[in-house]
C-alpha positions, -999 to 999 in steps of 0.1 A, spaced: -705 -298 401 -707 -307 364 -722 -339 351 -688 -352 345 -679 -352 382 -684 -381 406 -716 -382 425 -700 -386 458 -682 -358 477 -649 -375 483 -622 -361 461 -604 -387 441 -567 -389 451 -543 -383 423 -506 -389 418 -486 -373 390 -453 -389 378 -435 -372 349 -398 -366 345 -404 -329 336 -411 -309 368 -428 -282 347 -454 -307 335 -459 -321 371 -464 -287 387 -484 -272 359 -508 -301 357 -511 -302 395 -519 -264 395 -545 -269 368 -563 -296 387 -561 -276 420 -578 -246 402 -603 -264 380 -611 -298 394 -624 -296 430 -634 -333 428 -598 -343 423 -570 -339 448 -533 -341 438 -516 -357 468 -484 -369 451 -464 -350 426 -429 -362 416 -404 -368 388 -391 -401 403 -407 -436 404 -392 -444 439 -406 -411 453 -440 -422 441 -441 -457 457 -423 -445 489 -447 -416 494 -469 -423 525 -500 -412 503 -493 -442 480 -514 -459 467 -536 -432 453 -568 -437 433 -552 -428 399 -516 -422 389 -510 -400 358 -478 -416 347 -454 -406 319 -445 -435 296 -409 -427 292 -388 -421 324 -351 -420 326 -351 -450 349 -345 -487 348 -380 -498 358 -401 -506 328 -435 -491 321 -450 -526 325 -435 -530 359 -446 -496 370 -482 -502 359 -484 -536 375 -469 -524 407 -495 -496 409 -523 -521 401 -511 -545 427 -512 -518 453 -547 -507 442 -540 -476 421 -553 -472 386 -529 -458 359 -534 -434 331 -503 -434 309 -496 -399 295 -471 -398 267 -455 -379 238 -448 -412 221 -483 -422 209 -476 -453 189 -495 -486 187 -468 -507 203 -465 -485 233 -503 -484 237 -505 -521 235 -477 -526 261 -494 -502 285 -529 -515 281 -518 -552 283 -499 -544 316 -532 -531 331 -532 -493 324 -568 -479 324 -560 -454 296 -533 -444 273 -534 -407 266 -513 -386 241 -498 -354 254 -514 -337 224 -547 -339 243 -560 -307 259 -554 -308 297 -591 -305 304 -597 -337 284 -569 -355 303 -585 -345 336 -618 -357 324 -603 -391 316 -586 -392 350 -620 -385 366 -637 -413 346 -610 -437 356 -614 -428 392 -650 -437 389 -641 -472 376 -647 -465 339 -622 -476 312 -622 -449 284 -618 -461 249 -613 -446 214 -587 -421 201 -570 -398 226 -578 -368 204 -556 -340 190 -553 -303 197 -530 -281 218 -504 -300 237 -508 -307 274 -478 -286 280 -493 -256 263 -526 -261 280 -509 -262 314 -489 -231 308 -520 -210 300 -540 -218 332 -529 -186 349 -503 -201 373 -473 -179 375 -442 -188 357 -423 -190 390 -449 -214 404 -448 -235 373 -411 -237 372 -403 -243 408 -406 -280 414 -417 -294 447 -384 -300 466 -390 -337 467 -392 -340 429 -356 -329 422 -335 -346 447 -314 -377 438 -330 -408 451 -306 -435 463 -310 -470 449 -328 -493 473 -305 -517 493 -302 -551 476 -320 -577 498 -302 -605 480 -334 -625 472 -331 -659 456 -349 -666 423 -376 -686 442 -381 -658 468 -385 -633 440 -410 -654 421 -430 -660 453 -430 -623 461 -442 -613 426 -471 -638 427 -480 -627 462 -479 -590 452 -502 -597 423 -528 -607 448 -524 -645 451 -528 -661 485 -499 -682 500 -517 -713 489 -522 -701 454 -485 -691 453 -476 -726 462 -498 -741 435 -484 -717 409 -449 -726 418 -456 -763 421 -443 -764 457 -459 -772 491 -477 -746 511 -450 -746 538 -423 -741 511 -441 -711 496 -446 -697 532 -409 -701 538 -400 -682 506 -422 -653 517 -409 -653 552 -373 -654 541 -379 -625 517 -394 -605 545 -365 -612 568 -339 -603 541 -357 -570 534 -358 -563 572 -321 -569 575 -313 -542 549 -337 -517 565 -366 -521 542 -397 -532 562 -419 -558 545 -439 -573 573 -473 -564 558 -486 -572 522 -486 -534 515 -450 -531 524 -441 -562 503 -459 -546 473 -439 -515 479 -406 -534 480 -416 -553 448 -424 -519 431 -391 -503 442 -372 -533 428 -391 -533 395 -400 -570 398 -434 -569 380 -422 -570 344 
């Protein structure tokens, strides 16, 4: 074990979300081969596949900034944070505005894809320990290039996990009212029912009713939401945490 690795023996659980399957599989292979203290338990090219995976939430999500999806980076980061997962945004678009958006939404780090893969993994390890890396992301060979020289075969790198390439149907619309959506967002962000009521300037029973109705509506369209974790998953799927 190197000095950069966590002191405990539990491998930090990692999720990788990037719309390029080659990046996902290559990075996962590198971690499997070179970082025994990290365990990639989710690898996907789709946001919904991440939040619907039974392994979610993980300790750290390595998340591409730009996905061909309607859910914004802010909503994705906030949903992960609400569920208990830290986020490292990994991007080819390394500009000040994108960095500010990501960090303000709660990302633990914003990393350029020009960073060597070993440095990216070191940042993920530090985030898993609860640290918040700061400073420039660094320059050098691209993450893609670093991944492709790790020794994994081209066939292994090019063959995506079957779950990463399938089309994901849009979640069924639960038909929530504006008030129900607002109550859900506040609740998913960690507020108690009483705090939701205060934030919405309504009575406790009214806030409780909003949450109950939302749960019932989700259940009617086949999307369980009886527990807080399930509600957070529904909020994440619907991209509510803008």
